[in-house]
N, CA, C and O atoms as a DFTB+ gen file, in Angstrom:
696 C
 N C O
     1  1     148.161       4.261     191.865
     2  2     147.425       5.099     190.958
     3  2     147.459       4.538     189.498
     4  3     148.542       4.152     189.059
     5  1     146.442       4.476     188.794
     6  2     146.332       3.887     187.472
     7  2     146.631       4.904     186.604
     8  3     146.799       6.075     186.946
     9  1     146.713       4.395     185.265
    10  2     147.094       5.114     184.083
    11  2     145.827       6.012     183.838
    12  3     144.704       5.579     184.095
    13  1     146.033       7.274     183.337
    14  2     144.839       8.202     183.212
    15  2     145.331       8.931     181.920
    16  3     146.239       9.756     182.014
    17  1     144.818       8.676     180.851
    18  2     145.129       9.402     179.536
    19  2     144.968      10.902     179.516
    20  3     145.701      11.574     178.792
    21  1     144.089      11.433     180.239
    22  2     143.790      12.880     180.300
    23  2     145.021      13.432     181.161
    24  3     145.653      14.426     180.803
    25  1     145.299      12.742     182.275
    26  2     146.492      13.270     182.870
    27  2     147.804      13.236     182.217
    28  3     148.674      14.073     182.456
    29  1     147.947      12.233     181.364
    30  2     149.181      12.212     180.480
    31  2     149.119      13.329     179.468
    32  3     150.137      13.965     179.195
    33  1     148.038      13.569     178.943
    34  2     147.849      14.661     177.890
    35  2     148.124      15.947     178.500
    36  3     148.862      16.750     177.930
    37  1     147.564      16.211     179.661
    38  2     147.764      17.508     180.358
    39  2     149.131      17.827     180.799
    40  3     149.565      18.975     180.894
    41  1     149.846      16.659     181.084
    42  2     151.324      16.775     181.642
    43  2     152.456      16.698     180.651
    44  3     153.575      17.143     180.907
    45  1     152.153      16.151     179.571
    46  2     153.304      15.816     178.506
    47  2     152.883      16.772     177.241
    48  3     152.013      16.460     176.428
    49  1     153.520      17.788     177.213
    50  2     153.227      18.998     176.286
    51  2     154.049      18.787     174.948
    52  3     154.322      19.726     174.200
    53  1     154.412      17.503     174.714
    54  2     155.524      17.376     173.631
    55  2     156.908      17.353     173.949
    56  3     157.377      17.978     174.900
    57  1     157.611      16.604     173.129
    58  2     158.993      16.533     173.821
    59  2     159.913      17.137     173.006
    60  3     159.520      17.731     172.002
    61  1     161.331      17.067     173.341
    62  2     162.360      17.739     172.495
    63  2     162.575      16.812     171.306
    64  3     162.593      15.585     171.401
    65  1     162.749      17.558     170.087
    66  2     162.963      16.940     168.737
    67  2     164.243      16.563     168.477
    68  3     165.120      17.351     168.834
    69  1     164.594      15.468     167.896
    70  2     166.105      14.990     167.599
    71  2     166.615      15.916     166.491
    72  3     167.822      16.128     166.379
    73  1     165.689      16.487     165.648
    74  2     166.307      17.206     164.533
    75  2     166.412      18.832     164.844
    76  3     166.777      19.583     163.939
    77  1     166.128      19.271     165.964
    78  2     166.205      20.535     166.466
    79  2     167.644      20.654     167.385
    80  3     167.699      20.636     168.615
    81  1     168.673      20.768     166.537
    82  2     170.018      21.049     167.188
    83  2     170.902      22.080     166.383
    84  3     170.689      22.366     165.205
    85  1     171.958      22.625     167.186
    86  2     172.810      23.477     166.467
    87  2     174.285      22.866     166.691
    88  3     174.712      22.557     167.804
    89  1     175.008      22.733     165.485
    90  2     176.326      22.320     165.845
    91  2     177.226      23.098     164.761
    92  3     176.994      22.938     163.563
    93  1     178.152      23.855     165.160
    94  2     179.209      24.458     164.190
    95  2     180.509      24.121     164.659
    96  3     180.870      24.499     165.773
    97  1     181.340      23.366     163.831
    98  2     182.584      22.918     164.319
    99  2     183.693      24.088     164.484
   100  3     183.833      24.921     163.589
   101  1     184.349      24.111     165.473
   102  2     185.218      24.994     165.712
   103  2     186.582      24.646     165.244
   104  3     187.196      23.706     165.748
   105  1     186.997      25.265     164.440
   106  2     188.333      24.563     163.626
   107  2     189.557      25.364     164.116
   108  3     189.387      26.552     164.389
   109  1     190.717      24.832     164.242
   110  2     191.986      25.544     164.530
   111  2     192.228      26.905     163.628
   112  3     191.738      27.120     162.520
   113  1     192.998      27.663     164.286
   114  2     193.192      28.856     163.667
   115  2     193.964      28.474     162.198
   116  3     194.816      27.588     162.127
   117  1     193.561      29.221     161.144
   118  2     194.055      29.086     159.709
   119  2     193.291      28.166     158.841
   120  3     193.397      28.045     157.621
   121  1     192.429      27.476     159.726
   122  2     191.520      26.470     158.920
   123  2     190.155      26.916     158.891
   124  3     189.644      27.059     160.002
   125  1     189.427      27.176     157.873
   126  2     188.082      27.654     157.728
   127  2     187.431      26.945     156.768
   128  3     188.083      26.391     155.882
   129  1     185.944      26.858     156.817
   130  2     185.069      26.533     156.079
   131  2     183.692      27.380     156.399
   132  3     183.207      27.441     157.529
   133  1     183.221      27.923     155.418
   134  2     182.209      28.789     155.572
   135  2     180.892      28.153     156.075
   136  3     180.247      28.706     156.966
   137  1     180.496      27.005     155.515
   138  2     179.025      26.476     155.657
   139  2     179.160      25.308     156.522
   140  3     178.308      24.427     156.403
   141  1     180.061      25.171     157.338
   142  2     180.090      23.905     158.099
   143  2     178.936      23.567     159.007
   144  3     178.650      22.406     159.300
   145  1     178.265      24.658     159.455
   146  2     177.049      24.367     160.224
   147  2     175.981      23.653     159.334
   148  3     175.223      22.818     159.828
   149  1     175.938      23.982     158.075
   150  2     174.947      23.484     157.327
   151  2     175.306      22.202     156.606
   152  3     174.515      21.682     155.818
   153  1     176.442      21.714     156.862
   154  2     176.975      20.563     156.291
   155  2     176.908      19.315     157.389
   156  3     177.094      18.155     157.022
   157  1     176.624      19.666     158.781
   158  2     176.318      18.687     159.724
   159  2     175.028      17.935     159.496
   160  3     173.976      18.574     159.517
   161  1     175.018      16.467     159.250
   162  2     174.026      15.867     159.043
   163  2     173.382      15.331     160.315
   164  3     172.215      15.592     160.608
   165  1     174.139      14.613     161.021
   166  2     173.825      14.163     162.401
   167  2     174.937      14.216     163.350
   168  3     176.129      14.277     163.048
   169  1     174.456      14.188     164.483
   170  2     175.371      14.214     165.578
   171  2     174.614      13.662     166.951
   172  3     173.516      13.127     166.798
   173  1     175.058      13.754     168.023
   174  2     174.608      13.395     169.217
   175  2     174.906      14.192     170.340
   176  3     175.812      15.009     170.171
   177  1     174.315      14.151     171.545
   178  2     174.672      14.967     172.727
   179  2     175.523      13.885     173.418
   180  3     175.049      12.761     173.582
   181  1     176.736      14.187     173.817
   182  2     177.652      13.421     174.538
   183  2     177.104      12.548     175.715
   184  3     176.106      12.886     176.351
   185  1     177.755      11.501     175.949
   186  2     177.468      10.639     177.202
   187  2     178.726      10.508     178.008
   188  3     179.847      10.765     177.569
   189  1     178.450      10.081     179.241
   190  2     179.442       9.915     180.284
   191  2     179.074       8.657     181.083
   192  3     177.919       8.230     181.077
   193  1     180.074       8.059     181.778
   194  2     179.697       6.944     182.672
   195  2     180.657       6.890     183.724
   196  3     181.748       7.445     183.593
   197  1     180.325       6.232     184.815
   198  2     181.064       6.051     186.008
   199  2     181.674       4.666     186.014
   200  3     180.872       3.782     185.711
   201  1     182.805       4.303     186.265
   202  2     183.127       3.075     186.565
   203  2     182.863       2.695     188.062
   204  3     182.894       3.567     188.931
   205  1     182.614       1.434     188.339
   206  2     182.284       1.092     189.750
   207  2     183.643       0.849     190.549
   208  3     184.548       0.087     190.208
   209  1     183.598       1.642     191.664
   210  2     184.802       1.345     192.477
   211  2     184.356       0.345     193.646
   212  3     183.441       0.732     194.373
   213  1     184.915      -0.881     193.881
   214  2     184.338      -1.764     194.828
   215  2     185.193      -2.026     195.897
   216  3     186.337      -2.464     195.770
   217  1     184.518      -1.700     197.187
   218  2     185.076      -2.084     198.392
   219  2     184.536      -3.149     199.036
   220  3     183.383      -3.123     199.466
   221  1     185.444      -4.326     199.172
   222  2     184.783      -5.608     199.848
   223  2     184.868      -5.384     201.344
   224  3     185.875      -4.933     201.889
   225  1     183.789      -5.713     201.959
   226  2     183.765      -5.739     203.637
   227  2     182.839      -7.007     204.029
   228  3     181.701      -7.269     203.638
   229  1     183.534      -7.593     204.770
   230  2     182.713      -8.830     205.335
   231  2     181.992      -9.729     204.257
   232  3     180.883     -10.223     204.457
   233  1     182.632      -9.878     203.238
   234  2     182.045     -10.654     202.132
   235  2     180.882     -10.186     201.305
   236  3     180.135     -10.907     200.642
   237  1     180.824      -8.756     201.447
   238  2     179.804      -8.000     200.704
   239  2     180.581      -6.922     199.775
   240  3     181.450      -6.189     200.245
   241  1     180.225      -6.896     198.539
   242  2     180.903      -5.794     197.806
   243  2     180.054      -4.535     197.819
   244  3     178.886      -4.461     197.437
   245  1     180.864      -3.474     198.353
   246  2     180.178      -2.032     198.366
   247  2     180.550      -1.370     197.099
   248  3     181.751      -1.201     196.890
   249  1     179.653      -0.957     196.192
   250  2     180.024      -0.199     195.043
   251  2     179.849       1.217     195.180
   252  3     178.766       1.657     195.566
   253  1     180.813       1.976     194.900
   254  2     180.652       3.463     194.947
   255  2     181.222       4.019     193.381
   256  3     181.990       3.337     192.703
   257  1     180.748       5.253     192.987
   258  2     181.212       5.776     191.790
   259  2     182.595       6.013     191.884
   260  3     183.078       6.609     192.846
   261  1     183.388       5.502     190.769
   262  2     184.782       5.513     190.601
   263  2     185.133       6.572     189.347
   264  3     184.568       7.650     189.165
   265  1     186.124       6.041     188.588
   266  2     186.567       6.933     187.445
   267  2     185.369       7.318     186.442
   268  3     184.565       6.477     186.041
   269  1     185.336       8.533     186.118
   270  2     184.355       8.974     185.120
   271  2     185.045       9.200     183.892
   272  3     186.105       9.805     183.733
   273  1     184.206       8.556     182.908
   274  2     184.798       8.676     181.217
   275  2     183.775       9.166     180.556
   276  3     182.620       9.043     180.964
   277  1     184.111       9.811     179.399
   278  2     183.288      10.398     178.590
   279  2     183.402       9.690     177.195
   280  3     184.504       9.390     176.735
   281  1     182.245       9.438     176.548
   282  2     182.249       8.672     175.153
   283  2     182.737       9.652     174.033
   284  3     182.535      10.866     174.003
   285  1     183.232       9.103     173.368
   286  2     183.725      10.029     172.018
   287  2     182.401      10.362     171.390
   288  3     181.336       9.748     171.456
   289  1     182.731      11.554     170.720
   290  2     181.618      12.161     170.023
   291  2     181.666      12.267     168.355
   292  3     182.554      12.788     167.681
   293  1     180.637      11.721     167.968
   294  2     180.506      11.505     166.432
   295  2     179.733      12.775     165.815
   296  3     178.723      13.216     166.363
   297  1     180.254      13.319     164.676
   298  2     179.544      14.243     163.899
   299  2     179.515      13.785     162.291
   300  3     180.547      13.665     161.632
   301  1     178.434      13.594     161.865
   302  2     178.418      13.273     160.363
   303  2     178.218      14.350     159.316
   304  3     177.252      15.107     159.418
   305  1     178.962      14.445     158.450
   306  2     178.981      15.633     157.562
   307  2     178.607      15.291     156.202
   308  3     178.981      14.237     155.686
   309  1     177.891      16.131     155.609
   310  2     177.505      16.002     154.153
   311  2     178.852      16.754     153.452
   312  3     179.328      17.804     153.884
   313  1     179.323      16.072     152.390
   314  2     180.373      16.631     151.583
   315  2     179.956      17.591     150.799
   316  3     179.176      17.234     149.915
   317  1     180.327      19.065     150.865
   318  2     180.132      20.130     149.876
   319  2     180.695      19.915     148.479
   320  3     181.627      19.135     148.279
   321  1     180.091      20.649     147.480
   322  2     180.608      20.399     146.109
   323  2     182.005      20.474     145.801
   324  3     182.509      19.780     144.919
   325  1     182.720      21.382     146.573
   326  2     184.142      21.480     146.512
   327  2     184.951      20.815     147.529
   328  3     186.146      21.082     147.653
   329  1     184.303      19.889     148.321
   330  2     184.967      19.214     149.476
   331  2     185.707      20.003     150.543
   332  3     186.627      19.547     151.222
   333  1     185.214      21.225     150.622
   334  2     185.809      22.000     151.688
   335  2     185.874      21.569     152.974
   336  3     186.804      21.871     153.721
   337  1     184.834      20.795     153.330
   338  2     184.773      20.276     154.632
   339  2     185.480      19.219     154.979
   340  3     185.746      19.080     156.173
   341  1     185.890      18.347     154.119
   342  2     186.598      17.348     154.160
   343  2     188.046      17.961     154.080
   344  3     188.911      17.532     154.843
   345  1     188.279      18.789     153.324
   346  2     189.679      19.427     153.382
   347  2     189.955      20.256     154.599
   348  3     191.127      20.473     154.906
   349  1     189.037      20.704     155.269
   350  2     189.191      21.227     156.456
   351  2     189.737      20.315     157.623
   352  3     190.641      20.639     158.393
   353  1     189.033      19.103     157.632
   354  2     189.284      18.274     158.511
   355  2     190.760      17.434     158.305
   356  3     191.447      17.042     159.248
   357  1     191.037      17.279     157.107
   358  2     192.302      16.788     156.540
   359  2     193.531      17.641     157.151
   360  3     194.545      17.161     157.657
   361  1     193.203      19.098     156.984
   362  2     194.247      20.152     157.490
   363  2     194.360      20.108     158.838
   364  3     195.469      20.354     159.313
   365  1     193.244      19.789     159.731
   366  2     193.170      19.577     161.081
   367  2     194.146      18.493     161.526
   368  3     194.969      18.663     162.425
   369  1     193.991      17.337     160.812
   370  2     194.733      16.116     161.141
   371  2     196.197      16.475     160.954
   372  3     197.075      16.130     161.746
   373  1     196.421      17.259     159.747
   374  2     197.768      17.754     159.456
   375  2     198.485      18.424     160.471
   376  3     199.686      18.259     160.689
   377  1     197.614      19.300     161.186
   378  2     198.025      20.174     162.289
   379  2     198.500      19.257     163.352
   380  3     199.597      19.515     163.847
   381  1     197.857      18.253     163.767
   382  2     198.174      17.275     164.772
   383  2     199.453      16.648     164.502
   384  3     200.341      16.701     165.352
   385  1     199.644      15.993     163.271
   386  2     200.794      15.262     162.934
   387  2     200.952      15.376     161.475
   388  3     200.162      14.763     160.756
   389  1     201.920      16.120     160.943
   390  2     202.194      16.442     159.495
   391  2     202.834      15.201     159.144
   392  3     203.887      14.930     159.722
   393  1     202.368      14.404     158.288
   394  2     203.234      13.267     157.876
   395  2     204.336      13.451     157.011
   396  3     205.294      12.679     156.984
   397  1     204.203      14.626     156.185
   398  2     205.202      14.884     155.139
   399  2     206.643      15.418     156.069
   400  3     207.773      15.047     155.752
   401  1     206.416      16.183     157.048
   402  2     207.538      16.731     157.853
   403  2     207.643      15.986     159.089
   404  3     208.575      16.371     159.796
   405  1     206.961      15.032     159.553
   406  2     206.795      14.258     160.894
   407  2     206.912      15.154     161.935
   408  3     207.554      14.866     162.944
   409  1     206.287      16.341     161.772
   410  2     206.074      17.218     163.107
   411  2     204.712      16.964     163.542
   412  3     203.729      16.695     162.851
   413  1     204.824      17.103     164.902
   414  2     203.615      17.099     165.896
   415  2     203.541      18.485     166.386
   416  3     204.509      19.225     166.567
   417  1     202.201      18.790     166.601
   418  2     201.779      20.191     167.257
   419  2     201.501      19.925     168.690
   420  3     201.086      18.849     169.120
   421  1     201.761      20.991     169.405
   422  2     201.179      21.035     170.789
   423  2     199.951      20.910     170.948
   424  3     199.227      21.451     170.111
   425  1     199.361      20.191     172.021
   426  2     197.739      20.050     172.057
   427  2     197.170      21.530     172.030
   428  3     196.136      21.729     171.394
   429  1     197.781      22.555     172.674
   430  2     196.956      23.709     172.619
   431  2     196.674      24.292     171.240
   432  3     195.747      25.085     171.076
   433  1     197.534      23.872     170.173
   434  2     197.319      24.380     168.898
   435  2     196.178      23.662     167.990
   436  3     195.679      24.114     166.959
   437  1     195.890      22.431     168.632
   438  2     194.871      21.576     167.660
   439  2     193.564      21.224     168.568
   440  3     192.550      20.740     168.066
   441  1     193.680      21.488     169.820
   442  2     192.590      21.097     170.559
   443  2     191.688      22.360     170.603
   444  3     192.147      23.489     170.776
   445  1     190.325      22.077     170.427
   446  2     189.350      23.142     170.467
   447  2     188.039      22.772     171.077
   448  3     187.569      21.642     170.949
   449  1     187.461      23.711     171.728
   450  2     186.112      23.390     172.502
   451  2     185.191      23.291     171.269
   452  3     185.202      24.059     170.308
   453  1     184.422      22.260     171.444
   454  2     183.131      22.236     170.453
   455  2     181.795      22.314     171.214
   456  3     181.653      21.827     172.336
   457  1     180.869      22.925     170.568
   458  2     179.461      23.218     171.200
   459  2     178.444      22.474     170.511
   460  3     178.329      22.598     169.291
   461  1     177.756      21.774     171.119
   462  2     176.381      21.398     170.512
   463  2     175.306      21.715     171.290
   464  3     175.433      21.715     172.514
   465  1     174.121      22.022     170.696
   466  2     172.915      22.524     171.479
   467  2     171.758      21.849     171.037
   468  3     171.601      21.617     169.839
   469  1     170.990      21.535     171.832
   470  2     169.580      21.068     171.792
   471  2     168.733      22.320     171.803
   472  3     168.925      23.172     172.670
   473  1     167.669      22.487     170.740
   474  2     166.899      23.477     170.464
   475  2     165.571      23.198     170.721
   476  3     165.161      22.054     170.524
   477  1     164.743      24.171     171.182
   478  2     163.281      24.125     171.244
   479  2     162.499      24.494     170.013
   480  3     163.167      25.028     169.127
   481  1     161.421      24.344     169.817
   482  2     160.577      24.679     168.830
   483  2     160.703      26.199     168.060
   484  3     160.227      26.442     166.950
   485  1     161.394      27.083     168.840
   486  2     161.471      28.382     168.474
   487  2     163.114      28.529     168.079
   488  3     163.562      29.621     167.731
   489  1     163.842      27.496     168.155
   490  2     165.291      27.585     167.878
   491  2     166.117      28.284     169.011
   492  3     167.135      28.944     168.805
   493  1     165.543      28.053     170.240
   494  2     166.318      28.622     171.474
   495  2     166.829      27.405     172.005
   496  3     166.226      26.332     172.000
   497  1     168.051      27.629     172.499
   498  2     168.704      26.594     173.113
   499  2     168.067      26.101     174.479
   500  3     167.706      26.865     175.374
   501  1     167.982      24.786     174.514
   502  2     167.433      24.175     175.933
   503  2     168.609      23.653     176.631
   504  3     168.700      23.847     177.843
   505  1     169.579      22.970     175.957
   506  2     170.697      22.464     176.691
   507  2     171.895      22.881     175.769
   508  3     171.730      22.931     174.550
   509  1     173.179      23.198     176.388
   510  2     174.294      23.509     175.842
   511  2     175.245      22.815     176.375
   512  3     175.531      22.926     177.567
   513  1     175.950      21.888     175.433
   514  2     176.976      21.172     175.870
   515  2     178.456      21.766     175.199
   516  3     178.605      21.963     173.992
   517  1     179.337      21.967     176.070
   518  2     180.737      22.462     175.594
   519  2     181.588      21.294     175.889
   520  3     181.771      20.890     177.038
   521  1     182.166      20.691     174.711
   522  2     183.082      19.693     174.990
   523  2     184.470      20.450     174.926
   524  3     184.771      21.348     174.140
   525  1     185.287      19.866     175.970
   526  2     186.364      20.793     176.236
   527  2     187.592      20.108     175.540
   528  3     187.724      18.886     175.615
   529  1     188.410      20.821     174.926
   530  2     189.838      20.286     174.267
   531  2     189.410      19.183     173.238
   532  3     189.958      18.082     173.281
   533  1     188.607      19.414     172.474
   534  2     188.282      18.343     171.472
   535  2     189.310      18.238     170.346
   536  3     190.158      19.101     170.117
   537  1     189.188      17.336     169.806
   538  2     190.244      17.022     168.515
   539  2     189.721      15.907     167.810
   540  3     189.176      15.005     168.446
   541  1     189.837      15.848     166.344
   542  2     189.415      14.744     165.553
   543  2     190.306      13.507     165.727
   544  3     191.467      13.469     165.319
   545  1     189.661      12.452     166.387
   546  2     190.248      11.384     166.532
   547  2     190.302      10.464     165.498
   548  3     191.256       9.713     165.290
   549  1     189.012      10.534     164.680
   550  2     188.900       9.563     163.396
   551  2     188.312      10.680     162.433
   552  3     187.456      11.490     162.790
   553  1     188.924      10.618     161.067
   554  2     188.117      11.263     160.052
   555  2     187.884       9.941     159.139
   556  3     188.815       9.297     158.656
   557  1     186.638       9.657     158.986
   558  2     186.301       8.284     158.503
   559  2     186.272       8.447     156.940
   560  3     186.226       9.556     156.407
   561  1     186.301       7.314     156.272
   562  2     186.200       7.190     154.785
   563  2     184.991       7.918     154.135
   564  3     183.992       8.174     154.806
   565  1     185.076       8.196     153.031
   566  2     184.001       8.689     152.217
   567  2     183.403       7.489     151.401
   568  3     184.174       6.986     150.584
   569  1     182.376       7.055     151.482
   570  2     181.817       5.798     150.506
   571  2     181.526       6.305     149.249
   572  3     180.673       7.190     149.176
   573  1     182.074       5.910     148.252
   574  2     181.664       6.331     146.783
   575  2     181.056       5.079     146.121
   576  3     181.455       3.922     146.255
   577  1     179.959       5.542     145.340
   578  2     179.281       4.412     144.441
   579  2     178.723       5.048     143.250
   580  3     178.027       6.062     143.305
   581  1     179.065       4.384     142.073
   582  2     178.648       4.747     140.829
   583  2     176.975       4.624     140.719
   584  3     176.318       5.414     140.040
   585  1     176.418       3.588     141.438
   586  2     174.938       3.436     141.268
   587  2     174.245       4.530     142.417
   588  3     173.034       4.728     142.325
   589  1     174.869       5.093     143.281
   590  2     174.297       5.977     144.186
   591  2     173.871       7.191     143.617
   592  3     174.386       7.576     142.567
   593  1     172.818       7.970     144.293
   594  2     172.455       9.324     144.011
   595  2     172.536      10.218     145.117
   596  3     172.168      11.388     145.014
   597  1     173.083       9.646     146.363
   598  2     172.965      10.358     147.675
   599  2     174.235      11.194     147.680
   600  3     175.247      10.867     147.059
   601  1     174.116      12.340     148.450
   602  2     175.278      13.200     148.743
   603  2     176.348      12.518     149.566
   604  3     176.043      11.915     150.595
   605  1     177.592      12.602     149.136
   606  2     178.680      11.887     149.913
   607  2     178.725      12.502     151.254
   608  3     178.418      13.677     151.453
   609  1     179.149      11.607     152.247
   610  2     179.048      11.747     153.636
   611  2     180.299      11.187     154.248
   612  3     180.918      10.281     153.691
   613  1     180.690      11.733     155.425
   614  2     181.676      10.964     156.248
   615  2     181.462      11.352     157.813
   616  3     180.831      12.363     158.121
   617  1     181.982      10.551     158.697
   618  2     182.068      10.865     160.085
   619  2     183.341      11.279     160.600
   620  3     184.417      10.782     160.268
   621  1     183.166      12.261     161.470
   622  2     184.431      12.712     162.419
   623  2     184.019      12.312     163.687
   624  3     182.972      12.673     164.223
   625  1     185.042      11.392     164.270
   626  2     184.961      11.143     165.611
   627  2     185.896      12.097     166.758
   628  3     187.126      12.110     166.722
   629  1     185.293      12.679     167.508
   630  2     186.206      13.524     168.400
   631  2     186.379      12.952     169.596
   632  3     185.477      12.334     170.161
   633  1     187.644      13.123     170.115
   634  2     187.871      12.886     171.476
   635  2     188.042      14.284     172.331
   636  3     188.486      15.302     171.799
   637  1     187.672      14.231     173.611
   638  2     187.797      15.480     174.391
   639  2     187.986      15.133     175.770
   640  3     188.011      13.958     176.137
   641  1     188.126      16.140     176.575
   642  2     188.688      15.932     178.049
   643  2     187.362      15.516     178.821
   644  3     187.241      14.452     179.428
   645  1     186.334      16.545     178.711
   646  2     185.224      16.365     179.431
   647  2     184.246      17.406     178.788
   648  3     184.566      18.154     177.864
   649  1     183.125      17.369     179.333
   650  2     182.086      18.394     178.905
   651  2     181.459      19.233     179.932
   652  3     181.400      18.749     181.063
   653  1     181.020      20.306     179.752
   654  2     180.183      21.307     180.575
   655  2     178.858      21.248     180.036
   656  3     178.647      21.085     178.834
   657  1     177.849      21.392     181.007
   658  2     176.461      21.351     180.466
   659  2     175.872      22.739     181.129
   660  3     176.205      23.159     182.238
   661  1     175.020      23.315     180.321
   662  2     174.387      24.671     180.582
   663  2     172.919      24.364     180.255
   664  3     172.634      23.735     179.236
   665  1     172.085      24.756     181.022
   666  2     170.685      24.839     180.684
   667  2     170.344      26.278     180.039
   668  3     170.556      27.371     180.566
   669  1     169.785      26.036     178.817
   670  2     169.493      27.386     178.142
   671  2     170.780      27.778     177.171
   672  3     171.648      26.980     176.818
   673  1     170.711      29.154     176.825
   674  2     171.713      29.565     175.877
   675  2     173.039      29.836     176.465
   676  3     173.217      30.103     177.654
   677  1     173.983      29.750     175.543
   678  2     175.298      30.164     175.664
   679  2     175.801      30.781     174.275
   680  3     175.195      30.670     173.209
   681  1     176.991      31.439     174.466
   682  2     177.543      31.868     173.042
   683  2     177.928      30.548     172.315
   684  3     178.598      29.660     172.843
   685  1     177.441      30.512     171.064
   686  2     177.939      29.114     170.267
   687  2     179.276      29.527     169.525
   688  3     179.614      30.691     169.306
   689  1     179.960      28.427     169.185
   690  2     181.066      28.523     168.398
   691  2     182.553      28.442     169.266
   692  3     183.633      28.597     168.695
   693  1     182.450      28.224     170.470
   694  2     183.598      27.728     171.188
   695  2     184.597      28.675     171.488
   696  3     185.609      28.331     172.099
């Protein structure tokens, strides 16, 4: 069957937009920032992959799905005028390992479920990803530039155990 532009127009009613998403960081107890949702600049819907498990039989490699791994999750933040968002993530890192006291916290105290949602044109969730037991693996540097006029930004890379996926809405905030 050949390509028919009328069929395409009739069946493709527009796609999901990359700028329609909701992400509100879920911070550990005692660490707060009021506007964290509005400071998220970019993020992504997380990915996963399977390693190939190979069984050789009579000179032929038979591949099956093996270990499943989940890609780290990045969130880019604008820095607010009081740097509260940066402060919050630095405090979260101190919760994991306080460099002054050399104390580490149990994972239950610093791991938090994170939620990111893909939204439709009306702001209703299409897909809801819950990243289970996430924690900031990297809080990246903030680039400073005397010649620049842009708002300062930084990236937080989260590690997490796995994610769950729901079609449609769920309670946000983790």
